[in-house]
C-alpha positions in Angstrom: 0.0 0.0 0.0 2.9 2.4 0.8 4.4 1.8 -2.6 1.1 2.6 -4.3 0.8 5.8 -2.3 4.4 6.8 -3.3 3.6 6.1 -6.9 0.4 8.1 -6.7 2.2 11.0 -5.0 4.9 11.1 -7.7 2.4 10.9 -10.5 0.5 13.7 -8.9 3.6 15.8 -8.8 3.9 15.5 -12.6 0.4 16.7 -13.0 1.0 19.7 -10.7 4.2 20.6 -12.6 2.5 20.5 -16.0 -0.7 22.3 -14.8 1.5 25.1 -13.5 2.2 25.9 -17.1 -1.3 25.3 -18.5 -0.8 28.0 -21.2 2.1 26.0 -22.6 -0.1 22.9 -22.7 -2.7 24.7 -24.8 -0.1 25.9 -27.3 1.2 22.3 -27.4 -2.3 21.0 -28.3 -2.8 23.7 -30.9 0.6 22.8 -32.4 -0.2 19.2 -32.7 -3.6 19.9 -34.3 -2.0 22.2 -36.8 0.6 19.4 -37.6 -2.3 17.0 -38.2 -4.0 19.3 -40.6 -0.8 20.1 -42.5 0.0 16.4 -43.0 -3.6 15.7 -44.0 -3.5 18.5 -46.6 -0.4 17.0 -48.1 -1.8 13.4 -48.2 -5.1 14.7 -49.6 -3.2 16.1 -52.6 -1.4 12.8 -53.1 -4.6 10.8 -53.0 -6.2 12.9 -55.7 -4.2 10.7 -58.1 -4.7 7.4 -56.4 -7.6 5.5 -54.9 -5.2 3.8 -52.5 -1.5 3.7 -51.7 0.1 0.4 -50.6 -3.4 -0.8 -49.6 -4.2 2.3 -47.6 -7.3 4.3 -48.6 -7.6 8.0 -47.8 -9.8 7.3 -44.8 -7.3 4.9 -43.4 -4.4 7.3 -44.1 -6.4 10.0 -42.3 -6.5 7.8 -39.2 -2.8 7.0 -39.6 -2.0 10.8 -39.9 -4.0 11.7 -36.8 -2.7 8.8 -34.6 0.9 9.1 -35.8 1.1 12.9 -35.2 -0.5 12.5 -31.7 1.7 9.6 -30.6 4.9 11.1 -31.9 4.2 14.5 -30.3 5.2 13.1 -27.0 8.7 12.3 -28.2 9.9 15.9 -27.7 9.6 15.6 -23.9 10.7 12.8 -21.6 12.6 11.8 -18.5 15.9 12.3 -20.3 15.3 16.1 -19.7 14.7 15.4 -16.0 17.7 13.2 -15.6 19.9 15.7 -17.5 18.9 18.5 -15.3 19.6 16.4 -12.2 23.1 15.7 -13.5 23.9 19.4 -14.4 22.5 20.8 -11.1 23.9 18.2 -8.8 20.5 17.1 -7.7 21.4 13.6 -8.9 23.3 13.2 -5.6 20.1 13.9 -3.6 18.0 11.6 -5.7 20.5 8.7 -5.2 20.2 9.0 -1.4 16.4 8.7 -1.4 14.9 5.5 0.0 13.2 5.0 -3.4 15.3 3.8 -6.3 16.1 6.5 -8.9 14.8 4.2 -11.6 11.5 3.9 -9.7 11.3 7.7 -9.5 12.0 8.2 -13.2 9.7 5.4 -14.2 6.8 6.8 -12.1 7.4 10.2 -13.7 7.2 8.6 -17.1 3.9 7.0 -16.3 2.7 10.3 -14.9 3.7 12.1 -18.1 2.0 9.6 -20.3 -1.2 9.8 -18.3 -1.1 13.6 -18.5 -0.4 13.4 -22.2 -3.3 10.9 -22.8 -5.8 12.9 -20.8 -4.9 16.5 -21.5 -3.4 16.3 -25.0 -4.2 13.1 -26.9 -7.9 12.9 -26.1 -8.8 16.5 -27.0 -6.6 16.4 -30.2 -8.0 13.0 -31.3 -11.6 14.2 -30.7 -11.1 17.4 -32.7 -9.1 15.8 -35.5 -11.4 12.8 -36.0 -14.5 15.0 -35.8 -13.3 17.4 -38.4 -11.3 15.1 -40.8 -13.0 11.8 -40.3 -11.1 8.6 -40.5 -11.8 5.0 -39.6 -12.8 3.2 -36.4 -10.6 0.4 -35.0 -10.7 -2.8 -37.2 -12.4 -4.9 -34.5 -12.3 -5.5 -30.7 -9.4 -7.9 -30.9 -7.3 -5.5 -32.8 -8.3 -2.7 -30.5 -7.1 -4.7 -27.5 -3.7 -5.4 -29.3 -3.5 -1.7 -30.2 -3.9 -0.7 -26.5 -1.4 -3.3 -25.3 1.1 -2.2 -27.9 0.7 1.4 -26.8 1.1 0.6 -23.1 4.3 -1.5 -23.8 5.6 1.4 -25.9 5.8 3.4 -22.7 8.5 1.1 -21.5 10.4 1.4 -24.8 10.2 5.2 -24.6 11.3 5.2 -21.0 14.4 3.0 -21.7 15.4 5.1 -24.7 14.9 8.4 -22.7 16.9 6.9 -19.8 19.7 6.0 -22.2 19.9 9.5 -23.7 19.6 11.1 -20.2 22.6 9.2 -19.0 24.6 10.1 -22.1 24.4 13.7 -21.0 26.9 12.8 -18.3 29.5 12.5 -21.1 28.5 15.4 -23.2 27.6 18.0 -20.5 24.8 19.2 -22.8 21.3 17.9 -23.4 20.0 20.0 -26.2 21.8 18.2 -29.1 21.1 14.8 -27.5 17.4 15.7 -27.0 17.1 16.8 -30.6 18.8 13.7 -31.9 16.6 11.5 -29.7 13.4 13.1 -30.9 14.5 13.0 -34.6 15.4 9.4 -34.5 12.2 8.3 -32.7 10.0 10.3 -35.0 11.5 9.1 -38.2 12.2 5.4 -37.4 8.8 5.0 -35.6 6.9 6.0 -38.7 5.8 9.3 -37.2 7.0 11.5 -40.0 6.4 9.2 -43.0 4.7 5.7 -42.9 7.2 2.9 -43.0 5.3 1.2 -45.8 6.5 3.9 -48.2 10.1 2.6 -47.8 11.3 -0.5 -49.6 9.9 -3.8 -48.4 13.3 -5.0 -47.1 13.9 -1.7 -45.2 10.4 -1.8 -43.8 11.0 -5.3 -42.4 14.2 -4.2 -40.8 12.6 -1.2 -39.1 9.7 -3.3 -37.9 12.2 -5.3 -35.9 13.7 -2.3 -34.2 12.1 -0.8 -31.1 11.0 2.4 -32.6 8.3 1.0 -34.9 6.5 -0.3 -31.7 5.8 3.3 -30.6 3.8 4.4 -33.7 3.8 2.2 -36.8 2.9 -1.1 -35.3 0.2 0.1 -33.0 -1.5 2.1 -35.8 -1.4 -0.8 -38.1 -3.0 -2.9 -35.4 -5.7 -0.2 -35.1 -6.3 -0.4 -38.9 -6.1 -4.2 -39.0 -3.2 -4.1 -41.5 -1.3 -6.8 -39.9 -2.6 -10.2 -38.6 -3.2 -10.9 -34.9 -0.3 -13.4 -35.0 2.0 -10.7 -36.4 0.7 -8.2 -33.9 1.5 -10.5 -31.0 4.9 -11.2 -32.6 5.7 -7.5 -32.7 4.5 -7.0 -29.2 6.9 -9.8 -28.1 9.7 -8.0 -30.0 8.9 -4.8 -28.1 9.2 -6.7 -24.8 12.6 -8.2 -25.8 13.8 -4.7 -26.7 12.8 -3.4 -23.2 14.9 -6.2 -21.7 17.8 -5.4 -23.9 17.7 -1.7 -23.1 17.3 -2.5 -19.4 20.5 -4.5 -19.5 22.4 -1.7 -21.4 21.1 1.0 -19.1 22.0 -1.0 -16.0 25.6 -1.4 -17.2 25.8 2.2 -18.3 24.4 3.5 -15.0 27.1 1.9 -13.0 29.7 3.7 -15.2 27.8 7.0 -15.1 27.7 7.1 -11.3 31.5 7.2 -11.4 31.7 9.8 -14.0 29.0 12.3 -12.8 30.3 15.9 -13.1 28.3 18.3 -11.0 27.6 21.7 -12.6 26.2 24.7 -10.8 25.6 22.8 -7.5 
């Protein structure tokens, strides 16, 4: 029960921090909606010449655009920013002395950020975008379930990648370039900028096996019913394997980072 209270308290802190800058959250929502409409305008022009592209109709592509822009919009933030600030300010020392593991603190923050994102950004944006642009409903209940499971597991992948980039700040003493690199890699390789089916079949297969596709491309294709249930479960299993791999890498890197921490401004 105490652990649940601790988790609830830390998640609540994330909400308090974000709500303190509610104006910024509104601008973020508007920016995402504008992004959706711009991408939709581009694809609408393309579909004037085709009835479908690689098996995707305009309605299906509309759903892809809306979901991909919303899901990838969370890549610009993350606990890598929090960890980097802790390292630069010297707060990392304080966090390490707490009775709660630093990984638990960061993981709880990531859950809190995702819940805040889902409630205050994703839901309003999805409602407006689907209401105005249309799109398609989930393929069926089974695929909807797999879609949700894939999204939830992707939180773990995002956390592991953000943790990795956050620790790398210890070696560069700057987080801006690393943060931009992380966001760019995640957006492109996940299918957030362009759908992976537009790439060659061989390249698409390779990217599907990487952890990034599990954050955008795979979940949306499950939503649209573009891959079989068996393939969906296979990709979800691959996502779990990547989480384990990243956990091992981060664990080894963390032991080295602790010895290399350079305190700035604190």
